[in-house]
C-alpha positions as CSV (number, residue, x, y, z in Angstrom):
1,X,-26.0,21.0,39.7
2,X,-24.8,18.0,41.4
3,X,-22.9,16.9,37.9
4,X,-21.3,20.4,38.0
5,X,-20.2,19.9,41.6
6,X,-18.4,16.6,40.9
7,X,-17.1,17.8,37.7
8,X,-15.4,20.9,39.7
9,X,-14.6,18.7,42.7
10,X,-14.8,15.0,43.1
11,X,-17.8,12.3,43.7
12,X,-17.4,12.4,47.4
13,X,-18.2,16.0,47.7
14,X,-20.8,16.0,45.5
15,X,-22.3,12.6,47.4
16,X,-22.2,14.7,50.6
17,X,-24.3,17.5,49.2
18,X,-26.8,15.3,47.7
19,X,-26.8,13.4,51.2
20,X,-27.1,16.8,52.8
21,X,-30.1,17.7,50.5
22,X,-31.5,14.5,50.5
23,X,-31.2,14.6,46.8
24,X,-30.5,11.3,44.5
25,X,-27.2,11.8,43.3
26,X,-27.7,11.2,39.5
27,X,-24.5,9.8,37.0
28,X,-24.1,10.3,33.4
29,X,-23.8,7.3,31.1
30,X,-20.1,7.1,31.2
31,X,-19.8,7.1,35.2
32,X,-19.9,3.5,36.9
33,X,-23.2,2.6,38.6
34,X,-21.4,1.7,41.5
35,X,-18.2,3.5,43.5
36,X,-16.5,3.1,46.3
37,X,-18.1,6.4,47.9
38,X,-21.9,5.2,47.4
39,X,-21.2,1.1,47.4
40,X,-19.9,0.7,51.3
41,X,-22.5,3.6,52.8
42,X,-25.4,1.0,53.2
43,X,-25.2,0.2,56.8
44,X,-26.4,2.4,59.7
45,X,-23.1,2.0,62.2
46,X,-22.5,6.0,62.6
47,X,-19.2,5.1,64.1
48,X,-18.2,3.6,61.0
49,X,-19.7,6.4,58.9
50,X,-17.4,8.6,61.0
51,X,-14.5,6.4,60.2
52,X,-15.4,6.4,56.1
53,X,-16.0,10.0,56.1
54,X,-12.6,10.6,57.8
55,X,-10.6,8.1,55.4
56,X,-12.2,9.6,52.3
57,X,-11.6,13.6,53.6
58,X,-8.0,13.0,54.6
59,X,-6.3,10.0,52.3
60,X,-3.3,12.1,51.7
61,X,-2.7,12.2,55.3
62,X,-0.9,9.6,57.5
63,X,-3.4,7.6,60.2
64,X,-3.3,4.6,62.2
65,X,-5.6,1.7,62.8
66,X,-5.6,3.3,66.3
67,X,-6.4,6.7,65.0
68,X,-9.4,5.1,62.9
69,X,-10.5,3.2,66.1
70,X,-10.6,6.6,68.2
71,X,-12.8,7.9,65.8
72,X,-15.5,5.2,65.9
73,X,-15.1,5.1,69.9
74,X,-13.8,1.4,69.8
75,X,-10.8,-0.5,70.7
76,X,-8.7,-1.6,67.7
77,X,-10.0,-5.1,67.9
78,X,-13.7,-4.4,68.0
79,X,-13.4,-1.7,65.5
80,X,-11.5,-4.0,62.5
81,X,-14.2,-6.9,63.3
82,X,-17.5,-4.3,63.4
83,X,-15.7,-2.6,60.4
84,X,-15.4,-6.1,58.6
85,X,-18.9,-7.0,59.7
86,X,-21.0,-3.6,58.5
87,X,-18.8,-3.0,54.8
88,X,-17.7,-6.5,54.0
89,X,-14.1,-5.1,53.7
90,X,-11.2,-4.7,56.0
91,X,-10.1,-1.3,56.7
92,X,-7.2,-1.7,54.4
93,X,-9.1,-3.1,51.5
94,X,-11.7,0.0,52.0
95,X,-9.0,2.3,51.6
96,X,-7.5,0.6,48.6
97,X,-10.8,1.1,47.2
98,X,-10.9,4.8,47.7
99,X,-7.4,5.4,46.5
100,X,-8.2,3.6,43.4
101,X,-11.4,5.7,42.9
102,X,-9.4,8.7,43.9
103,X,-6.7,7.9,41.3
104,X,-9.3,7.6,38.7
105,X,-10.6,10.9,39.2
106,X,-6.9,12.4,39.1
107,X,-6.2,10.6,35.7
108,X,-8.8,12.6,33.9
109,X,-6.6,15.8,34.5
110,X,-3.8,15.3,32.2
111,X,-1.6,17.8,33.8
112,X,-1.6,15.5,37.3
113,X,1.7,13.6,37.2
114,X,2.1,10.1,39.1
115,X,4.0,12.0,41.7
116,X,1.1,14.3,42.3
117,X,-1.4,11.3,42.2
118,X,0.9,9.7,44.7
119,X,0.6,12.8,47.2
120,X,-3.0,13.2,46.9
121,X,-3.6,9.3,47.9
122,X,-1.3,9.0,50.7
123,X,1.1,6.7,48.8
124,X,4.9,7.0,49.3
125,X,5.8,6.7,45.4
126,X,5.1,6.8,41.7
127,X,5.7,3.2,42.1
128,X,2.8,2.3,44.1
129,X,0.8,4.7,42.0
130,X,1.8,2.3,39.0
131,X,1.0,-0.7,40.9
132,X,-2.4,0.2,41.9
133,X,-3.1,1.3,38.1
134,X,-2.1,-2.1,37.1
135,X,-4.9,-3.7,38.9
136,X,-7.2,-1.3,36.9
137,X,-6.3,-2.8,33.3
């Protein structure tokens, strides 16, 4: 069932359902073993978890470091320090990883063009999508 959810929505939604049901989310043989939705969740800081959930759910929206720090109930300086310590990436590196993962999912649908991809991941242009995708190959 989780596989069907992932096919109909995305990996993050299937992960949230699996987490809520306390079920291990299995992958098929073609999927990567590690993806950003799972890889950077192995910490126990609830404020950082809230920020990660917000970023993933609102990737297409514009948000600032101040917005993210408020979600974590921290100052900007402390938030950036704690985020890096807990996850091992800066906030921008994490957003970049999530964007790449979302773009990989969007590329599976041939009807999705680069303009739609850019809008879905919060980028301003098709050129930025091209640059991100160039890093994949």
